[in-house]
C-alpha positions as CSV (number, residue, x, y, z in Angstrom):
1,M,105.0,-186.4,93.6
2,S,107.5,-186.0,95.8
3,I,111.4,-187.4,94.7
4,L,111.5,-190.4,97.2
5,A,108.3,-191.3,95.0
6,S,109.1,-191.0,91.9
7,D,112.7,-193.1,92.3
8,I,110.5,-195.8,93.8
9,S,108.2,-195.9,90.9
10,T,111.2,-196.2,89.2
11,G,112.8,-198.5,90.7
12,K,115.4,-196.2,91.2
13,C,116.1,-195.5,94.7
14,A,119.6,-198.3,95.3
15,D,121.2,-195.2,96.1
16,I,119.5,-193.5,98.9
17,T,122.4,-191.7,100.8
18,K,123.4,-189.3,97.8
19,R,119.3,-188.1,98.3
20,P,118.4,-184.8,100.0
21,R,117.2,-186.6,103.7
22,L,114.2,-185.4,103.8
23,S,112.0,-185.3,107.4
24,I,108.7,-186.9,107.8
25,T,107.4,-184.2,108.5
26,N,108.2,-182.7,105.5
27,L,106.1,-185.8,103.7
28,L,103.5,-185.2,105.6
29,W,102.5,-181.4,104.0
30,T,100.2,-182.9,102.1
31,R,95.6,-182.7,101.9
32,K,96.3,-186.4,101.4
33,N,98.7,-186.6,104.9
34,A,96.5,-184.3,107.6
35,Q,95.6,-187.2,109.2
36,A,98.8,-188.5,109.7
37,L,100.0,-185.4,110.9
38,A,97.1,-185.4,113.7
39,Y,98.7,-188.7,114.4
40,L,102.6,-187.3,115.2
41,G,100.2,-184.2,116.7
42,D,99.8,-186.6,119.2
43,I,102.2,-188.7,119.9
44,E,104.0,-185.1,120.1
45,L,101.6,-184.5,123.3
46,K,101.5,-187.6,124.6
47,R,105.7,-187.4,125.2
48,E,105.0,-183.5,126.2
49,N,105.9,-181.4,123.3
50,S,102.6,-179.4,123.2
51,E,104.7,-176.5,121.3
52,K,105.5,-178.8,118.7
53,A,102.2,-181.0,118.7
54,L,100.6,-178.4,118.6
55,L,102.1,-177.4,115.6
56,L,101.2,-180.2,114.1
57,L,98.3,-180.3,115.1
58,N,96.8,-176.8,113.3
59,R,99.1,-177.8,110.4
60,A,96.0,-181.1,109.9
61,V,93.2,-178.5,110.9
62,G,94.3,-176.8,108.5
63,L,94.4,-179.4,105.7
64,R,91.5,-181.1,106.7
65,E,89.4,-179.4,109.7
66,D,87.1,-182.9,110.4
67,I,89.8,-184.8,111.8
68,R,88.6,-185.2,115.6
69,I,91.6,-186.2,117.1
70,A,93.6,-183.0,116.2
71,Q,91.4,-181.3,117.5
72,M,90.0,-182.5,120.7
73,D,94.2,-182.5,121.2
74,I,94.6,-179.3,121.1
75,G,91.6,-178.5,123.0
76,V,93.6,-180.3,125.8
77,I,96.8,-178.4,124.8
78,L,94.8,-174.8,125.3
79,T,93.3,-175.9,128.3
80,Q,96.4,-176.5,129.6
81,Q,97.6,-173.0,128.5
82,K,94.9,-171.5,129.9
83,R,93.6,-170.2,126.3
84,Y,90.3,-171.4,127.9
85,Q,87.4,-170.0,125.2
86,E,90.1,-171.1,122.7
87,A,89.8,-174.6,123.8
88,L,86.3,-174.7,123.7
89,Y,85.7,-174.2,120.2
90,A,88.4,-177.2,119.8
91,L,86.6,-179.3,121.5
92,Q,82.6,-178.0,120.9
93,R,84.3,-179.0,116.8
94,A,86.3,-182.2,118.2
95,E,82.7,-183.3,119.1
96,K,80.4,-182.3,116.4
97,L,82.4,-184.4,114.7
98,D,82.1,-187.7,116.8
99,P,79.5,-187.2,119.1
100,E,79.1,-190.9,120.6
101,Q,83.2,-190.1,121.6
102,P,83.0,-190.7,126.1
103,E,86.8,-188.4,125.8
104,V,85.4,-185.2,124.0
105,H,83.0,-184.9,126.5
106,Y,85.1,-185.7,130.2
107,R,87.5,-183.6,128.5
108,L,84.7,-180.7,128.0
109,G,84.0,-181.2,131.3
110,R,86.9,-180.4,132.5
111,L,87.1,-177.7,130.5
112,L,84.6,-176.4,131.6
113,Q,85.2,-177.1,135.5
114,A,88.5,-175.5,134.8
115,M,86.7,-172.6,133.3
116,A,84.4,-172.5,136.2
117,I,86.8,-171.8,138.5
118,H,88.3,-169.6,136.8
119,N,85.8,-167.2,136.6
120,R,85.2,-167.3,140.0
121,T,89.0,-167.1,140.9
122,K,87.9,-164.0,138.9
123,R,85.3,-163.1,140.0
124,F,86.8,-162.7,143.6
125,A,89.6,-161.1,142.6
126,R,87.2,-158.5,141.4
127,V,84.9,-158.4,144.5
128,Q,87.9,-158.1,146.4
129,Q,89.2,-155.4,144.6
130,L,86.5,-153.2,144.9
131,H,85.9,-154.5,148.3
132,K,89.4,-152.9,149.0
133,K,88.3,-149.3,147.2
134,R,85.5,-149.4,149.1
135,R,87.6,-149.4,152.9
136,T,90.0,-146.7,151.1
137,M,87.3,-144.3,149.6
138,S,85.5,-144.6,153.8
139,S,88.7,-144.1,154.9
140,D,89.5,-141.0,153.1
141,K,86.3,-139.8,153.6
142,M,86.7,-140.0,157.4
143,S,90.0,-138.8,157.5
144,S,88.3,-135.8,155.2
145,L,86.1,-135.3,158.1
146,K,87.1,-132.1,160.4
147,L,85.6,-133.1,163.4
148,G,85.4,-129.4,165.8
149,P,84.8,-129.6,169.3
150,T,81.6,-130.4,170.4
151,T,79.0,-127.3,171.8
152,K,77.5,-127.6,174.4
């Protein structure tokens, strides 16, 4: 039982200023409060503090993997960070937890679209690289050929 919980249960909470300061997140590091951690992570995501949000959300999922909002928000953050494979895993997990939730399907669609664009961009860059290599090889071959005077 925490200091605050024991004080409340015994009625000894008259002077809380003498108690050590405890942050909300320190009080929530238990399995039964994983949902609260997920909600705090969701709030941090909405505040655009993705680093803190990811820390809270990962902690929530570490305590309980079956929290859909935590999985979905992790997927959103990882998508923003272009960590597509990890984001896909998190969003698919969220979808399995609640297949009827429309936002998960929307986020999955956006992720798959981003992955396709990313893959197309990577492929296009690879094609450009191969064409440049081929042109360089062709010009090297042409310059290595010594054309002497033609004889009739």
